[in-house]
C-alpha positions, 0 to 999 in steps of 0.5 A: 500500500502506497503511503499518502504523501503530504503536500509540501506548503508553508504558512501564508505570509511567512518569510522564505527566499530562494537561495539566489535571493537570500544571497542578495538579502544577506549582502544587503544586511552586511552593508547595513551592519557595516555602517552601524558599526562605523557609528559605534553601535553594538549588536543586540539579539533578543529572544524571539519570544518574551513573557506576555506581561512584558510584551503586552505592557505597551501594546493595545488596540489592534496590536493585541489582536495580531500577537501570536500568544502561547501558553505552555504549562505555567509560562504565558509567552508571545512572539515579539511583534517589534524590536522596541519592547525587547530593547526596553526590557533589556535596558531595564534589566541591565541599566546598572551595567550599561554605559550610557548613551547606549547605542545598539542595532538589531536586525531580526524577524518579528511576527504579527498575525495580520492578513498577508498582502503585498508589503505586509507579512506575518513574519518580516524583518525589522532593522532598528538602531537606537540610542538610549540616554540616562536622564537626558540625551543630546539632539546630536543623536537625533542628527546622527540617526538622520546621517545614518540614512545617507551613509547606509543608502550610499553604501547600497548605491542608492540616494536617499533624502530624509524628511524631518519634523518635530511633534512638539511643533504640531502639539504646540500649535494644537495646544495654542488653538485650545485643542490640546485634549484632542491632539492624538485624534487630530494627529491621526487625521493629519497623518492621512493627508497624503492618503485621503487628500485635504478635503477629507482631512478637513471633513474629519477634523470638522467631525472632531469639532474644529472650526474652519480657522483652526483647520486652515492653520493646521493644514497650512503647517503640515503642508510646509516643507523645504530647506531650513528657511521654512523654520523661520516661516513656520515660527510665525504661526504660533507663540506657544512655548512648546511650539517654539521649543520644537522649532528651536530643536529643529534649528539645532538639528539643522546645524548639527547635520550641516556640521556632519557634512550633509546638504539640502539634497540629503534632508529637508524639513517637512511638517507633514511628517507626523509618525502616528505612534503616540510614543514619539515626543520630539524629532520625527523623520522618514526616509525616501529614495531621492526623486522617488517619494511615491515608492513610499518611505524606506525608513523612519523613526524619531525621539521618545522621552521614556523608553522603559517607563513600564519596567523601571523608575529611571528616565531613559529617553531615546531616539531611533531609526529603522529601515523597511527591510522588505521594501528596500530588498524589493528595490535592490533585488529588482535593480540587481543586474548581476547574476549571483555567484554561489561558486567561483570554480567548479572542479570536474574529475575525469577518470580516477582523479577525484582525490586530486580534485578534492585536494585542489578544492581544499587549496582554493577554499583555504585561499578564500575562493568558493569552489566545489567538486562535481563528484557525482557519477554523471557525464562530463557534458551534464556537469558542464551544463550544471555549472552553466546553470548555476552561473559558475564562471570557471571550470577546472578539469583534471584528468590523468594527464593533468595529474601527471603534468601538474597543469590544470585545464581551465574553461572560461564559461562566458567565452568558452575559451580554455587554457592550461594553468598551474595551481597557483596561476588558477588561484591568481585568475580566480582572485 
């Protein structure tokens, strides 16, 4: 009786790449990590699962519905839905041994049980870099987060422009209009301007009880964008103390960015950048590919006053930046023209020369050359086809004559030309 086979399939919305795409993804990760390390960020790898009371401390609303939660015996745990709460828990647990400001980066998978669709998966990578202070944190760190976007995307051969604002500016204007108690709802409405248009935003604000004059002032603010000169123009919109504090902070960040060598091509100020999350309290920013804003933000972040308030009495302000890994990978993978090389040299034995082939491959690998032996009992022609299919640039052929002479037949798969080389000459060629 034939055993019924199980249909191979994976859970919908979970991350899986073919090997040739995984190579591109890992190269992208290494280039990002390279910049984090240059800025003296330390790596952190927190567990994929956290105790539910920890992970749910700062959640609420839709997030609670999306969390993967498990109970095993007396343990109630969840798969992490972001990297921020695990960071808060880690800092609170180690606050007496960490050096502040504490700079960490983390790239890892997170899990959300939402409906899978393009650009939204149940399992996806987050890429975060945060700077945590003890009691206070200089605005220089906000500027550094913005600068890292330029450095990272430059390392990926992409041009990026970061758009910067400050939540205090919007809150100060709202407060000055006597609407401070409605700030969260107003911010959510204004954050939808690009998606639903000015008329629909105005209608939503009207339903919140705002009059035409109030709506006009708010929309006028969030439509303002440009270089540092708009900071002076915006400062005329309100005399509120918090509003002016936000403007002054943006002026300081502008000075720091210029001192870091950034230009108007690298960043601009845009009061339409709101970042809907309520935990942002100051600087906020979003990164877009230069001249391609319609592709959507490829990163974002901002300043928050109290990272670990649920876990410790110690005030730990922070600022962080993140990169949209899925969107960025799609862009890089689509623009990649080069065929991925898994192997630099395939070695094919002719006759009883397998041991000599293994010796050659070992020599090449010791000299940092990716190489492998095609040891299977297949025809020479089929092995050449396999090397061509895999995109192997060179094939080394070793038969009895090559063993006796110490000379290797090397075939260039692109030109089909063949030459005879010593082991050292082959190594030099592959290098």
